[in-house]
Structures are given as structure tokens and as C-alpha cells.
C-alpha positions as CSV (number, residue, x, y, z in Angstrom):
1,X,41.0,-31.2,18.1
2,X,40.4,-27.5,17.3
3,X,43.4,-25.3,16.5
4,X,43.2,-21.5,16.9
5,X,45.7,-20.0,14.5
6,X,46.6,-16.3,13.9
7,X,46.8,-15.3,10.3
8,X,49.8,-13.2,9.4
9,X,48.9,-9.9,7.6
10,X,50.6,-11.0,4.4
11,X,48.4,-14.1,4.2
12,X,45.1,-12.2,4.7
13,X,44.4,-11.7,1.0
14,X,44.7,-15.5,0.4
15,X,42.6,-16.5,3.5
16,X,40.0,-13.8,3.5
17,X,37.7,-15.1,0.7
18,X,37.2,-18.3,2.6
19,X,36.2,-16.6,5.9
20,X,34.5,-13.5,4.6
21,X,31.0,-15.0,5.0
22,X,31.7,-15.9,8.6
23,X,32.7,-12.3,9.4
24,X,29.7,-10.9,7.5
25,X,27.4,-13.0,9.7
26,X,29.0,-11.4,12.8
27,X,28.7,-7.9,11.3
28,X,25.0,-8.3,11.2
29,X,25.2,-7.6,15.0
30,X,27.6,-4.7,14.8
31,X,24.8,-2.1,14.3
32,X,26.7,-0.7,11.3
33,X,29.8,0.1,13.3
34,X,32.0,-1.5,10.7
35,X,31.8,-2.9,7.2
36,X,33.5,-6.0,5.7
37,X,35.7,-3.6,3.7
38,X,36.7,-1.8,7.0
39,X,37.7,-5.1,8.5
40,X,39.7,-6.2,5.5
41,X,41.6,-2.9,5.3
42,X,42.3,-2.9,9.0
43,X,43.7,-6.5,8.8
44,X,46.0,-5.4,6.0
45,X,47.1,-2.3,7.9
46,X,47.8,-4.5,11.0
47,X,45.2,-2.5,13.0
48,X,43.4,-5.9,13.6
49,X,44.5,-9.5,13.6
50,X,42.6,-12.4,12.1
51,X,42.3,-15.7,13.9
52,X,40.8,-18.9,12.5
53,X,39.7,-22.0,14.3
54,X,40.3,-25.2,12.3
55,X,39.8,-28.9,12.7
56,X,42.6,-31.4,12.5
57,X,42.5,-31.3,8.7
58,X,42.7,-27.5,8.7
59,X,39.1,-26.9,7.6
60,X,38.1,-23.5,8.9
61,X,35.3,-23.8,11.5
62,X,35.3,-20.2,12.8
63,X,37.0,-16.9,12.4
64,X,37.4,-13.8,14.5
65,X,39.1,-10.5,14.4
66,X,40.7,-8.5,17.3
67,X,42.2,-5.1,17.7
């Protein structure tokens, strides 16, 4: 079973290193519209929210951000 979990802003610094690579892959398709630093800062400022998809053992399988 896959779980989709929102990451509270105060937990972003702990979670981000583990999902940074996933977001960087997606940014390859953003045509330079944002950088990984922009995403991180917006998550901390609560301008975006981070969601992670995990398996039943809470291994991260996917990550996404939304405004």
C-alpha cells in the first residue's frame, strides 16, 4: 500500500536530504523556472508544501511539491 503524506514545514530540514534527488530530477523539466534552493526556501516559508509517497515500511518512493 502506498501512503501519501504531507510533510510539516518544521520537518522539511530533516526530510529534504532524502528527497532532494527526486526533486532535482523533476526540475530538469522546469526550463530553469526554479532551482532546488528556491524549492527548499519556499517549503520553509510555507509558500509550498512537500508531499511524499511511501510504501508500508515508510520508504520514500516519490516526492512532490505544491503551491
